[in-house]
Steps between C-alpha positions, in 0.01 A plus 500: 500500500223291649374798702522726195298257291253463787458877506443502122228236537343697781501821295328333206250330730431832670406679180315197366730389218557143382794329331415325176766314302873461560816481294580144388805354677663396176518856366839635610549796267218724380371851444205580727245756387243652738184667367300708529697761694271796577527561878748557780338205675644269234845525658428388860263230381756370250785511753291300747404245235848449349623222731156342518474453123866384493636794299702664778810434287365737230671838522372833383714735295615827651734787418855418599524829691225386741704200606813709555328736745507453876155340473610260229484200733122551524459465124713185502293362791178569313628297207646763274786470256691801358515586132662791315227683309727747324467536125835332446384169643239268350268390782394177326861393457580586862215285627580211266859508626379463861339165416832356386693309761198456730317175548203698634415853399189709439390861471159663543360752255172694491411535126306823556810659652286750693178516703354750254329407175724413201374416151731200464707262711876528509644192335838505670408194707434306180840575347677440831348152516589436135858622547548289813313207345272458803120466526259766624292442814185706539420638847168668548331721755120483489322755721151380414559156652787621725732238362868514417703220352695353210374301205681167548549443124805692370478671163774384263542775244492436128622712211151645457510810720140608439357155572706464819398845628132438418509172687653672800264799497191280456579332832459832683155579357335337807732661759347827618749763628438751779442778243372338177506832310879515544557163331527438128267201517207669678541864405173654384282204600342674800592233752450612861827494699490213753607564858836383628345367820180498702561742788236338720662158464845648560381654828346169608822316418709757687270456798537123475877542476502716811296244690729214398822691578363629829387149593843355428683771695253496791402135491450459876300823523281393208435157656411672828273747320319222314443308825378813677267586213366145498448508878318834495291426193410156633354662810334786315344280231383242754346762724120500498263796528412561863132459409560127449615464860226727634229303318638161604276368783783271618752781543544611866299806598792647693716488185220655294488786749873562454463499120222757526715701740783508245259644243414776746869561577599537137209732426588713802864512381389632160230741616633634830876454487552589134676181391479418127202291397559144383319167491745348746346281773181432306617141450640247745752218476443209736834402652350208688702620803829446315778760466549616141757779510831556675746788500875488553711794612875521559739742662877528535622332821689800641326789329136603490481487124235294326564281202305639207358319201453690176205440269454665158242783506412435865837611639677365810345318795651392830291186507414220263174309495441135416189290444709182518621385844779287356625794295513735798673235713763472228535879483536519879777240501683678217485839672615344828788335314598841359525638852182707525274529801182344361135516602210307347139565595155405382294781344123526533448754225672676214436771246549499125528880530176561317607308191255217570199464728627335817280231656408441861703211639275281712742502795441876527157417638663371820601855594312730736301790358772753573787289367301417188427869433868586550614229258252586224571872520877435514492302175264742325745778588767319297259495206456877537857617556819299454827678433769323303821405688369626836356196676548644850290805411231283338467260794511770767231696318280191455543410866408851610195523272398146593508569874340844493249398234399196706428722801284733297312210341430332835369822648288561191346151504490401866548821697779639717388297805442175317668176599655472151665841518608470863645153436701637207640808675574302817751302297675817385692594818668159523576496129638854506713417803630190328565678169676795662715266705604304190576823311711635790676165521572527128682827569705329771602231253587765244726675752668169581569421133637849439743449789660194343861551392647356181730273699209342691457137404171347389482303824551813712228688313261203522555468877429870567194485277369188677552656842309816409209310339481278808487811718225648279281188516550464877428864581174487306355279774522797734281726284149576630301301246135428574511189283737233629569370148729794425724403794519149356554621142861386475464175694514283188737688273790745501451813286762603244563812295233403245244493781595843634510657152146378435377744766699781341339411168145499633499736798818707507350815342138499619547801728589705192166412338306555820641850557436598138151350507392667821677835483479588128177327402301498823465120485313516167590185308361607165698823497812327628491220243429747220808693608712184511381384157589837347836522678612140450379360166421131529653231277162408350 
């Protein structure tokens, strides 16, 4: 019953109604009258209020045949009591008889008897109370003030019928019904019908209810979302216009040059590549050389299947970001405890997908011209096109546009034979060799996992996996890298499935974009991006 009463309270709160007055505890037997009854809304409001005004023991009268039907239990549950309304039975005597032998008993009557206008009240309630020798309690429903309740003082009837009825009816002269014209008291007085509820407030309360219920069901997700929002907004609101840094005589000239370069990169991305315009990267957040954002990814230990996190509206992601190092350390330990292959890495940039204007992070300024152009164009691509529940597509596209866009920008600004452009493209062969090797190694791991039999033990699977990964890391030393650092890449850590799947996420489908870009659109970025935006509608 507690939950039922809680629902009743919620219903009344939702439509903006208040409880005013309750039945006195000492009144055990009584006749309850409810006026004015002019609307269908009277019933649900009265049912919800019954236990709250302490009259849930008051029954309403109903035809005996209703209670004998297969739905009769519903009428009993709602508080009904059967009476025989045939001509051969006196209703007043029947009701009076029901009071005998009960320590507590009450019935509810609506004096109008109908929602339509009547020129006088039915006085059956009066004679029932007289015959049973019980007082009358007056319940009211006031739409003007949106109040429902019971006058606490019971009316003890006298032998003066007219005086008693006048006293009762006078009480209701201040209680405005839903349709005043249908009531005896207000008929012909031109009173405007009050509304049952304020629809705007009901919508706000429903929204609040949704937020509270969602928060309770998804408590951890809500806490995470609040922390992420705080982390992002803290950076965005504390970012300063780039002009402040450029006009600061104490700020390093080399860093000023990089800030100015970013302004050129973003303008080139809008004008020449066809990315959507935004005010991103017109402000900068000074990290003071401290990391501010980390990302965790996880993968099944013997299957190349990422763990995915679901976020309302945004969809599913195979990574989860944190602005709090302690929080991501805790998440990493929990995922490891659950048996996932886990990877945590620091992130030097992120995109709010065009929702907000992303700032420059001061550590970005440590990058070379080519790497900086690639990063800025990569993140602006997310703000232009981001497909829900398809992170691999989004990251591969952003990587492709970032790399190709950076080349075009460097040629446009510095020239095809410039040191900046040559330095950038000279890195590409090693990176492509490394990426392709990791992607081919990922396929080898996939073949190994698919070969596992059901009867293989965890230890047997783990040993075969370890042997193959060891072979992969060792063989990479024999690849013809120009830069020695690639050969030493795995000297300080052993990669796991989460590491390999990161390359699938970011680089596994770039050839598809390249072929489409070159063959169908003759390497024209604006035409290609226009085609993609029409074909794959973005989330925002």
